[in-house]
C-alpha positions in Angstrom: 0.0 0.0 0.0 1.6 3.3 -1.0 1.7 6.4 1.2 -1.3 8.1 -0.4 -3.5 5.0 0.1 -2.3 4.7 3.8 -3.0 8.4 4.3 -6.5 8.1 2.8 -7.3 5.0 4.9 -6.1 6.7 8.0 -8.2 9.8 7.2 -11.2 7.6 6.7 -10.7 6.0 10.1 -10.3 9.4 11.8 -13.5 10.7 10.1 -15.4 7.6 11.2 -14.1 7.9 14.8 -15.0 11.6 15.0 -18.5 10.8 13.7 -19.1 8.2 16.5 -19.5 10.8 19.3 -22.3 10.3 21.8 -23.6 11.4 25.1 -25.5 14.5 26.2 -25.8 17.5 23.9 -23.4 20.3 24.7 -22.4 23.7 23.6 -19.9 23.6 20.8 -16.7 25.3 21.9 -15.7 25.6 18.3 -18.9 27.3 17.1 -16.9 30.0 15.3 -14.4 27.7 13.8 -14.3 27.2 10.0 -16.0 24.1 8.5 -13.8 21.6 6.7 -14.3 23.1 3.2 -13.6 26.6 4.4 -10.4 25.5 6.2 -9.3 23.6 3.0 -10.0 26.6 0.8 -8.2 28.9 3.2 -5.2 26.6 3.3 -5.1 26.3 -0.5 -5.4 30.1 -1.0 -2.8 30.8 1.6 -0.4 28.9 -0.7 -1.2 31.2 -3.7 2.2 32.9 -3.6 1.5 35.5 -6.3 -2.1 36.2 -5.1 -3.6 35.8 -8.6 -6.6 33.7 -7.4 -5.2 30.5 -9.0 -2.7 28.2 -7.5 0.0 26.7 -9.7 1.6 23.5 -8.5 5.1 25.1 -8.4 4.0 27.9 -6.2 2.0 25.5 -4.1 5.0 23.1 -3.6 7.3 26.0 -2.8 4.9 27.5 -0.2 4.4 24.0 1.4 8.2 23.5 1.6 8.6 26.9 3.2 5.9 26.0 5.8 7.8 22.7 6.6 11.1 24.6 7.1 9.4 27.0 9.5 7.9 24.1 11.5 11.3 22.2 11.5 12.7 24.4 14.3 16.0 22.4 14.6 16.5 22.3 10.8 17.2 18.5 10.7 14.8 17.9 7.8 12.2 16.1 9.9 9.7 17.0 12.7 10.3 15.4 16.1 7.4 14.8 18.5 7.6 18.3 20.0 7.6 20.0 16.6 4.7 17.9 15.4 2.7 18.6 18.6 3.4 22.4 18.3 2.2 22.4 14.6 -0.9 20.3 15.4 -1.7 22.7 18.2 -1.3 25.7 15.9 -3.6 24.0 13.3 -6.2 23.3 16.0 -6.1 26.9 17.2 -6.6 28.1 13.7 -9.2 25.7 12.4 -10.7 23.8 15.4 -12.2 20.5 14.4 -11.7 21.2 10.7 -7.9 21.1 11.2 -5.8 18.6 9.3 -3.3 17.3 11.8 0.0 15.8 10.8 0.9 12.2 11.7 3.9 10.0 11.7 2.3 7.6 9.2 5.2 5.3 8.8 5.8 5.3 12.6 9.5 5.9 12.4 9.5 8.4 15.2 9.5 11.6 13.1 7.4 13.3 10.4 9.2 13.8 7.1 8.2 16.3 4.4 5.9 13.9 2.6 4.0 13.1 5.8 3.8 16.8 6.5 2.5 17.7 3.0 0.3 14.6 2.4 -3.1 16.2 3.2 -2.4 19.4 1.3 -1.1 17.5 -1.8 -4.1 15.2 -1.7 -6.4 18.3 -1.6 -4.6 19.9 -4.5 -4.9 16.7 -6.5 -8.6 16.4 -5.8 -9.4 20.0 -6.7 -7.2 19.9 -9.9 -10.0 18.2 -12.0 -8.4 18.8 -15.4 -4.9 17.6 -14.1 -3.1 20.6 -15.6 -1.1 21.3 -12.5 -2.9 24.5 -11.6 -6.0 25.2 -9.5 -8.0 27.6 -11.6 -10.5 30.0 -10.2 -13.2 27.8 -11.6 -11.9 24.7 -9.9 -11.6 26.6 -6.6 -15.2 27.8 -7.0 -16.4 24.2 -6.7 -15.0 24.2 -3.2 -16.0 27.7 -2.3 -19.6 27.3 -3.4 -20.2 24.6 -0.8 -19.1 26.9 2.1 -22.2 28.0 4.1 -22.6 31.8 4.1 -23.9 33.9 7.0 -27.6 34.6 6.7 -28.3 31.4 4.9 -26.6 32.0 1.5 -25.2 28.8 0.1 -24.4 25.5 1.8 -27.2 24.2 4.0 -28.2 27.5 5.6 -31.4 29.4 5.1 -33.8 26.5 4.6 -34.4 25.2 8.0 -31.8 22.5 7.7 -33.5 21.0 4.6 -30.3 20.8 2.6 -28.7 22.9 -0.2 -30.6 25.4 -2.2 -29.2 24.2 -5.5 -28.1 20.8 -6.7 -24.9 19.6 -5.0 -21.6 19.6 -6.8 -20.4 16.2 -7.9 -18.0 14.7 -5.4 -14.3 15.4 -5.9 -12.7 12.1 -7.0 -9.0 11.3 -7.3 -7.2 10.3 -10.5 -9.2 12.5 -12.8 -12.6 10.8 -12.4 -15.6 13.2 -12.7 
């Protein structure tokens, strides 16, 4: 099983575990936190180095590498447990339950660049439907349209929880499937 398949299997397990909550209802401490799509879009757009509204793979890869270097405080090319915990805490503070934590997927005691970048690269590949190595404004709109807007515009808001106001976008599929 290659790294991407292991990552996707792990992400599926985490999603399943997070959906299995129970107990008494409670006030959500992350009520103001972004939803998953909003956090993903914000992450992708933050990597738009030239701020043109599209994200080329080269600028995406460079920004992601720069992020890794910033997190790798001791500069040894891998993240130890303390560096990993600090980055996961930063991500949680920024995105709450929509955060994409980093994991030591191969369980070698550290997080290398591929483990660090796995979620972001997977998101890029899912959004890049035409596989041209660039996330166009149109491709990014597929993600942006699904983000609920304040006052019930878009997403599931504004209809008493009865679902979206327009037909749902087709699911993003890896490997070019539409």
